[in-house]
N, CA and C atoms as an extended XYZ file, in Angstrom:
228
Properties=species:S:1:pos:R:3:atomname:S:1:resname:S:1:resid:I:1 pbc="F F F"
N        23.407       20.434       46.670 N   MET     1
C        23.350       20.304       45.216 CA  MET     1
C        24.587       20.704       44.593 C   MET     1
N        25.070       19.958       43.582 N   LYS     2
C        26.292       20.218       42.924 CA  LYS     2
C        26.126       21.393       42.017 C   LYS     2
N        27.213       22.050       41.687 N   THR     3
C        27.202       23.219       40.795 CA  THR     3
C        26.581       22.895       39.473 C   THR     3
N        26.967       21.784       38.886 N   LYS     4
C        26.396       21.419       37.557 CA  LYS     4
C        24.925       21.250       37.646 C   LYS     4
N        24.402       20.753       38.732 N   GLU     5
C        22.928       20.534       38.880 CA  GLU     5
C        22.237       21.871       39.074 C   GLU     5
N        22.868       22.843       39.765 N   LYS     6
C        22.356       24.174       39.870 CA  LYS     6
C        22.244       24.842       38.532 C   LYS     6
N        23.244       24.704       37.697 N   ILE     7
C        23.198       25.288       36.352 CA  ILE     7
C        22.069       24.641       35.511 C   ILE     7
N        21.989       23.310       35.518 N   LEU     8
C        20.950       22.612       34.779 CA  LEU     8
C        19.575       23.094       35.324 C   LEU     8
N        19.344       23.086       36.556 N   ASN     9
C        18.035       23.554       37.126 CA  ASN     9
C        17.733       24.962       36.751 C   ASN     9
N        18.696       25.813       36.758 N   HIS    10
C        18.571       27.211       36.342 CA  HIS    10
C        18.039       27.342       34.951 C   HIS    10
N        18.692       26.600       34.063 N   ILE    11
C        18.276       26.636       32.659 CA  ILE    11
C        16.851       26.090       32.464 C   ILE    11
N        16.596       24.958       33.085 N   GLN    12
C        15.334       24.230       32.913 CA  GLN    12
C        14.181       25.014       33.531 C   GLN    12
N        14.390       25.862       34.537 N   ASN    13
C        13.301       26.518       35.225 CA  ASN    13
C        13.046       27.932       34.738 C   ASN    13
N        13.867       28.415       33.825 N   LYS    14
C        13.613       29.730       33.262 CA  LYS    14
C        12.572       29.714       32.075 C   LYS    14
N        11.782       30.754       32.082 N   ASN    15
C        10.797       30.909       30.949 CA  ASN    15
C        11.604       31.414       29.775 C   ASN    15
N        11.529       30.723       28.668 N   ILE    16
C        12.311       31.026       27.467 CA  ILE    16
C        11.442       31.850       26.450 C   ILE    16
N        11.883       32.988       26.151 N   GLN    17
C        11.266       33.842       25.136 CA  GLN    17
C        12.355       34.126       24.098 C   GLN    17
N        11.970       34.148       22.830 N   LEU    18
C        12.926       34.360       21.806 CA  LEU    18
C        13.610       35.752       21.942 C   LEU    18
N        12.895       36.715       22.441 N   ASP    19
C        13.452       38.017       22.540 CA  ASP    19
C        14.280       38.219       23.859 C   ASP    19
N        14.328       37.158       24.646 N   SER    20
C        15.151       37.276       25.884 CA  SER    20
C        16.105       36.069       26.002 C   SER    20
N        16.618       35.587       24.899 N   LEU    21
C        17.601       34.500       24.939 CA  LEU    21
C        18.903       34.932       25.622 C   LEU    21
N        19.116       36.281       25.730 N   GLU    22
C        20.307       36.738       26.400 CA  GLU    22
C        20.479       36.189       27.848 C   GLU    22
N        19.361       35.786       28.401 N   ASP    23
C        19.426       35.157       29.769 CA  ASP    23
C        20.078       33.756       29.730 C   ASP    23
N        20.315       33.177       28.569 N   PHE    24
C        20.795       31.851       28.428 CA  PHE    24
C        22.278       31.802       27.917 C   PHE    24
N        23.027       32.794       28.152 N   THR    25
C        24.433       32.832       27.762 CA  THR    25
C        25.245       32.482       28.966 C   THR    25
N        26.529       32.132       28.703 N   THR    26
C        27.450       31.832       29.798 CA  THR    26
C        27.550       32.969       30.754 C   THR    26
N        27.691       34.217       30.271 N   VAL    27
C        27.917       35.358       31.082 CA  VAL    27
C        26.653       35.578       31.969 C   VAL    27
N        25.452       35.541       31.407 N   ALA    28
C        24.234       35.751       32.191 CA  ALA    28
C        24.102       34.678       33.256 C   ALA    28
N        24.297       33.414       32.882 N   ILE    29
C        24.103       32.376       33.884 CA  ILE    29
C        25.087       32.507       35.029 C   ILE    29
N        26.378       32.756       34.653 N   SER    30
C        27.399       32.894       35.656 CA  SER    30
C        27.096       34.147       36.630 C   SER    30
N        26.559       35.181       36.056 N   SER    31
C        26.213       36.341       36.867 CA  SER    31
C        25.068       36.035       37.779 C   SER    31
N        24.014       35.441       37.278 N   GLU    32
C        22.805       35.095       38.047 CA  GLU    32
C        23.118       34.116       39.210 C   GLU    32
N        24.042       33.142       38.952 N   LEU    33
C        24.385       32.172       39.970 CA  LEU    33
C        25.600       32.506       40.738 C   LEU    33
N        26.205       33.683       40.482 N   ASN    34
C        27.378       34.153       41.182 CA  ASN    34
C        28.508       33.145       41.119 C   ASN    34
N        28.784       32.653       39.938 N   LEU    35
C        29.882       31.685       39.658 CA  LEU    35
C        30.793       32.306       38.585 C   LEU    35
N        31.994       31.789       38.549 N   SER    36
C        32.907       32.272       37.533 CA  SER    36
C        32.463       31.888       36.152 C   SER    36
N        32.721       32.695       35.179 N   ARG    37
C        32.258       32.431       33.771 CA  ARG    37
C        33.006       31.205       33.267 C   ARG    37
N        34.272       31.020       33.624 N   THR    38
C        35.076       29.877       33.189 CA  THR    38
C        34.437       28.633       33.652 C   THR    38
N        34.119       28.491       34.936 N   LEU    39
C        33.519       27.317       35.502 CA  LEU    39
C        32.138       27.013       34.854 C   LEU    39
N        31.336       28.065       34.668 N   VAL    40
C        30.002       27.846       34.047 CA  VAL    40
C        30.223       27.325       32.609 C   VAL    40
N        31.131       27.933       31.952 N   SER    41
C        31.387       27.515       30.516 CA  SER    41
C        31.788       26.025       30.470 C   SER    41
N        32.689       25.647       31.326 N   GLU    42
C        33.114       24.233       31.400 CA  GLU    42
C        31.966       23.279       31.699 C   GLU    42
N        31.108       23.687       32.649 N   LEU    43
C        30.038       22.796       33.021 CA  LEU    43
C        28.876       22.788       31.993 C   LEU    43
N        28.661       23.935       31.334 N   LEU    44
C        27.632       23.931       30.233 CA  LEU    44
C        28.114       23.015       29.160 C   LEU    44
N        29.373       23.021       28.822 N   ASN    45
C        29.900       22.133       27.750 CA  ASN    45
C        29.747       20.680       28.132 C   ASN    45
N        29.933       20.377       29.416 N   GLU    46
C        29.760       19.009       29.844 CA  GLU    46
C        28.215       18.633       29.753 C   GLU    46
N        27.323       19.519       30.102 N   LEU    47
C        25.930       19.244       29.981 CA  LEU    47
C        25.517       19.088       28.522 C   LEU    47
N        26.157       19.763       27.592 N   VAL    48
C        25.861       19.569       26.200 CA  VAL    48
C        26.269       18.187       25.750 C   VAL    48
N        27.517       17.762       26.156 N   LYS    49
C        28.016       16.449       25.850 CA  LYS    49
C        27.118       15.343       26.392 C   LYS    49
N        26.465       15.573       27.570 N   GLU    50
C        25.611       14.619       28.198 CA  GLU    50
C        24.190       14.731       27.592 C   GLU    50
N        24.006       15.618       26.661 N   LYS    51
C        22.730       15.799       25.987 CA  LYS    51
C        21.609       16.267       26.912 C   LYS    51
N        22.004       17.045       27.967 N   LYS    52
C        21.026       17.545       28.908 CA  LYS    52
C        20.563       18.959       28.550 C   LYS    52
N        21.380       19.651       27.769 N   ILE    53
C        21.012       20.947       27.213 CA  ILE    53
C        21.505       21.010       25.778 C   ILE    53
N        21.003       22.035       25.052 N   ILE    54
C        21.359       22.198       23.625 CA  ILE    54
C        22.106       23.509       23.550 C   ILE    54
N        23.205       23.472       22.721 N   ARG    55
C        23.975       24.742       22.414 CA  ARG    55
C        23.480       25.290       21.103 C   ARG    55
N        23.081       26.556       21.132 N   ILE    56
C        22.738       27.231       19.898 CA  ILE    56
C        23.954       28.030       19.501 C   ILE    56
N        24.564       27.623       18.397 N   LYS    57
C        25.739       28.256       17.946 CA  LYS    57
C        25.482       29.588       17.305 C   LYS    57
N        25.840       30.614       17.961 N   SER    58
C        25.674       31.967       17.521 CA  SER    58
C        26.629       32.839       18.260 C   SER    58
N        26.582       34.144       18.124 N   ARG    59
C        27.355       35.088       18.942 CA  ARG    59
C        26.386       35.937       19.665 C   ARG    59
N        26.274       35.822       20.988 N   PRO    60
C        26.860       34.871       21.857 CA  PRO    60
C        26.199       33.511       21.707 C   PRO    60
N        26.795       32.471       22.274 N   VAL    61
C        26.273       31.123       22.314 CA  VAL    61
C        25.123       31.057       23.411 C   VAL    61
N        24.011       30.399       23.012 N   PHE    62
C        22.930       30.203       23.928 CA  PHE    62
C        22.803       28.743       24.367 C   PHE    62
N        22.418       28.457       25.592 N   PHE    63
C        22.185       27.126       26.097 CA  PHE    63
C        20.766       26.981       26.565 C   PHE    63
N        19.983       26.041       25.983 N   ILE    64
C        18.594       25.899       26.346 CA  ILE    64
C        18.300       24.421       26.607 C   ILE    64
N        17.228       24.141       27.277 N   PRO    65
C        16.815       22.663       27.522 CA  PRO    65
C        16.517       22.046       26.186 C   PRO    65
N        16.761       20.725       26.086 N   PRO    66
C        16.559       20.016       24.841 CA  PRO    66
C        15.099       19.842       24.425 C   PRO    66
N        14.216       19.957       25.381 N   ASN    67
C        12.781       19.768       25.049 CA  ASN    67
C        12.099       21.065       24.581 C   ASN    67
N        12.799       22.092       24.337 N   CYS    68
C        12.150       23.338       23.847 CA  CYS    68
C        11.801       23.210       22.388 C   CYS    68
N        10.641       23.739       22.088 N   GLN    69
C        10.196       23.779       20.697 CA  GLN    69
C         9.930       25.252       20.392 C   GLN    69
N        10.343       25.684       19.208 N   THR    70
C        10.173       27.104       18.868 CA  THR    70
C         8.722       27.305       18.332 C   THR    70
N         8.268       28.461       18.777 N   ASN    71
C         6.919       28.974       18.383 CA  ASN    71
C         7.271       30.342       17.708 C   ASN    71
N         6.326       30.980       17.166 N   ARG    72
C         6.542       32.198       16.492 CA  ARG    72
C         7.218       33.248       17.362 C   ARG    72
N         6.765       33.417       18.627 N   ASN    73
C         7.261       34.398       19.516 CA  ASN    73
C         7.974       33.862       20.719 C   ASN    73
N         8.025       32.563       20.874 N   SER    74
C         8.681       32.070       22.041 CA  SER    74
C         9.194       30.625       21.745 C   SER    74
N         9.988       30.181       22.761 N   VAL    75
C        10.452       28.830       22.727 CA  VAL    75
C         9.639       28.068       23.817 C   VAL    75
N         8.956       27.023       23.433 N   LEU    76
C         8.095       26.368       24.341 CA  LEU    76
C         8.832       25.250       25.064 C   LEU    76
C-alpha cells in the first residue's frame, strides 16, 4: 500500500468526535503513522486537491473525510 493510501485509510477509519479533532492534524497523523510531518503535509494537500479529504482551515488545520456531517457533539 502506498503512503498516500495509508494516510487516506487512516483518516477514513478514525472515529471523528468534535472534541477530538486534534487526531486529524498533520502532526498527529504523522506521529501515528511514523512518517515525517513534511511528507504527510504534502500528501494531505494532494488528497485535498483530489477531493478525497476536506481541509478545515483553522489553527491547527484539520483533515477529515468529505462524507462527514456535523452533529451537535460529533462529526458523522
